[in-house]
N, C-alpha and C positions, 0 to 999 in steps of 0.2 A: 557388542564388541565391536571397536571398528580400526581397523589397523591399516598403517599406509606405506609402502614402499616407495621408497626414492630413489630414483637412478638419474642422478646430475649429472653431466659432463665434469663439474668441476669439483665435488669433493664425497665420491662415490664410487665403491670401487667397482660398481657394475657400470659402465661410460655408457651410453647411447648415443653416438653421433648422427646430427641432424641436420639439413640443409634447410637456409631461410628463404621460404618464401613470399613474405610479407610482413613488413612493420610499421604499418602506415593509416595508424587510426584516424587521422588527419582526414582522412578523404573519404572518411565513413561516420559522417556526423549524420542520420535519418533525417532528411525534411519532414517526411513523416511518418508517426511509432504510434503502432495501434494494439494495445494490449489485452487478451481477457484473463481475468480472471474468474477461475471457474472452481475455487475452493478455498473461499475465503468465511472468518468467524470473525465475529465483533461484539464486545461485552462492556458495560460499564458500571463504575461503584456505588450509583445511588439507584438505579434498576434494575435487576438482575434479570426483570420481562423482558428488557431492553435488545437481551443475548440475542443474536439473529445471524444464522449462515448466508452467504450473498454471493452474487456474481456480480464483476463490474468490467467495464470498461476504460481504461488511461491510455495516456498518451501524450504527444504534440503533435503539433505542425510548425516547424520554424519557416518564417518570413524571410529571415537573414541567416546567417554562422549565427549571429548572436542575440536575436531577435527572433521570439517567439510566442505560440498561444498552446498554453497547458489545458487537458479535460480529463475529470473521473467521473465516472455516471457509475453509479452501485446500487445496484437493488436487490433486498433480500427475499429469498424463495425459503426460507423456514425465519418465521419470530416465534419465540415462547409467547411471548402477549399475547400474539393473534390465534394461538392454538387453542387458548382458550376461553379468546374474546374474538368473534367472528367481526366484532363493529372497529376495533383496532385495521387503523390503517397499515399497508406495509412500509416496512421499515426502506426509508430509503436519503440516500445522498446524492447529490448532482452539485458541481462549482466547476466552474471555469475563468480562468485566468492569464493574464502578461507573462512571460519571461523573458529578461535583459541580463544580459551577460556584459560586463565591461571590463573583464579580464580573462584570456587565454593563454594558457603556456604550455610548453610540453617539459615533462617529466620523465628520468628513467627510474624501472623499475622492474624487478623479478617477477616474471609470472608463470607459475604453474600451470602447465599444459598435461590433461589426463591424455595419456598412450592407450591405457586398457582399465578394467574393471573388473573382478571376477568375486565371485560369492560362492562360498561353503560351508560346512559345518566342521566345528569344532569344537566338543564338549558340550554338544548337545545346542550348541549358541551359533546364530546367522554370524559368519565372518563373512566383513566386505574388502577384498584387498584391493587396493589401487595403485595403478604405475603410474609415475609422472616425470616429466623433467620440468627444472627450470630455468627458463631460458630471458635472458635481459630484455626489455621491449619499451617502448616508448610509451609514453601513456598520457594523454592531451585533458586536460584540469580547464573546467570554467569556470569562473566565479561570479557570483549575481544576486539579482533582486529578484522578488516574483510578488505577483499579488490579483487579487481576484474576487469574485462574488461567489457564495456558496450558499444552500437551503439546505436542509435536513430534517426530516421526518424520523420521529421515534415515540417510543414510550415513554411513560414517566409515571414512576408510583407515586400516589398520593399517600398511600397509608405511613408515609415513612414519619407524619404529624401527626398529632391527634386530633387537629381540628376537622380532618377529612376520615381519617379512622373511626370514630365517635360516630357519625352520621353514614356510617356504610360506603365513602366513597374510597374505592380503591383503588382504579386506574382510570388515567388519563391519556392522549396523546398529544405529543410536542412537535409543532413545525416552527423551526427560527431558519431566519434569513440574517447570513451576517460578512462579513468582508474577512480577507485572510489578507495580511502582508510579512513578506519574510526576507531569511535570505537562502540560496541554493546552489550547492555545488554539485557541475556535472564531472564525469571523470569516461572517459571512451577508451577501451584499448582492444587495439587488433593486432593479432600475431598468430601468422601461419606457416608450421616448418613439415617437413619431410624425415621426419624419425626414423632409420634404419631400424627395419624390421618392423615398423608398425605401419609407412608409408605417411600419408596426407593429416596433420592433426593441427587445433588452432584453438584459439581463445578467442573471441569474439562480441564485446559484450559494455553494455553503459551501464552507469551507475549516477543516477540520481541523491543527494543528502538533501532535506531542506526542514527550517526551522522558521515556522511563523507564531506572530501573534492575530488571536482572533479578536472579533468585534460582534456579538449576534447582538445588530437592533433594534429586531422584530422577534419578538418569542409569542407565539401563542398556543393556549392549551384549550383541549375540548376533551368535556367527561363521555369516558367511553365506557361505562357502566351504569345500571339503574341505583338511586340508595336504597336504602331499606323504606319502607313506608312509616319509620317513625321520624324520617329526616325531618331537617327544620327549613332546610336552606330550600327548597319548591326546586330542583334540580331534575334534568332528566339527560340519558344518554344525547349526546351532541350540543350540548349546550356549551358557552362560549365561558370559561371560567379562569381566565387569564389572570382577573384584575384578583378573586378567589387566591391563588396560586400566589401573586406577587403581595400578595398582603400576608401570607404566612412564610414561604421560603426567600422573599426579599427582591430585588430589581436586579439581576445580575447580567454582566455583559462583556466581560472580559474573559479570555482563555486564551490556551498556547497550545501547539502541536509540535512534534517534532517527527521525522519518518525518512523511510528511505525507498527507493527502486531499482530494480535492473528491467534490463531489456535488452534483446538482441540487436544486433546492429548491421551486419553482415548480410546481404542480398544473395539468395539460394544458390546463384550464379558461382560464388565465392565458396561456401559451405556443402553445398551438396543437402541441404536442410531446407526445404520451406520454413516449418516455426522451430522455436527454439523456449525455451524455458525463461520467464517473466516470474517478478513476484511485488508483492509491494506490504510494506508494516510500516503502522506508524502506532504512536502514544503519545495523550496530551490530556486537557482538561477544558470543559466545555461548560459554560454556565447550565445549571440547573441537571443537566446531562451526569455531572460530575467526571472524575477518571476514566479514560477510555483506554481500549487498548486494541486495536484491528491487524487483519494480516491477512494474506494467503499467496498461493504460487497459480499459475495457469500458464499460458501460451502467447509469445508476442506473433500477431498477427501479421503484421504490413511492418515491414521496414525499411523503408526507400527513401 
């Protein structure tokens, strides 16, 4: 059960006065943002065995206010397919590309600033009560385009089709390389208040929303289990079966994805916090992988 007690200076019987200390997100666009996602999970529709738990490092380096480089390095620390087959490579994903913002605008938005949060028990249920104020804040919005190169290694189930299953072939690995290109929207918020009875409170966060088209131009499949002795294909673990897979499942190259990321933007000198929460969530469709969803939370390590 989750309840929230809103202490608004505008429309609530319990008013909280505050002094505005900062409302200038335009000064807090990090040149370098490095975020560690330590509790991510990914799964896909075509191969349950490809489900994995991962850690990732993502972020950006801005060459100018509107031009930068983005990166995301992801590596699994537990993969279902690898638990039953030691020959299966570790699931991983690497991508890097450029981002160009062609529009920058300032907007007004009411932002909630948390004053305190308490946990208690009511009717044998844990209750979290959050007290916050709603403050008019400036928001800087960037709109632009992005694109880059990506590489992914994952498990691919062969027994989706009788051609392989009747030969005792169940599992392969897929290494796919491609390009991505799409739209990106970035929003920056930095507001600091001194609330009566609560002290200094703030909300300082960056948010990216993106939508990409994917073109996977190189797909390689490697057999990762030995067929039964009755197999007529004459294949063994480690064999390149790319042409066999394409013959059965077709030659696919196009996909898409949408996602969002959140990251801290104010330095420790402003917030008295060296780290802060970050997150990344994504869903889409990739050739052979099928529909997939992934996401997790972690810590912003660098924001300067």
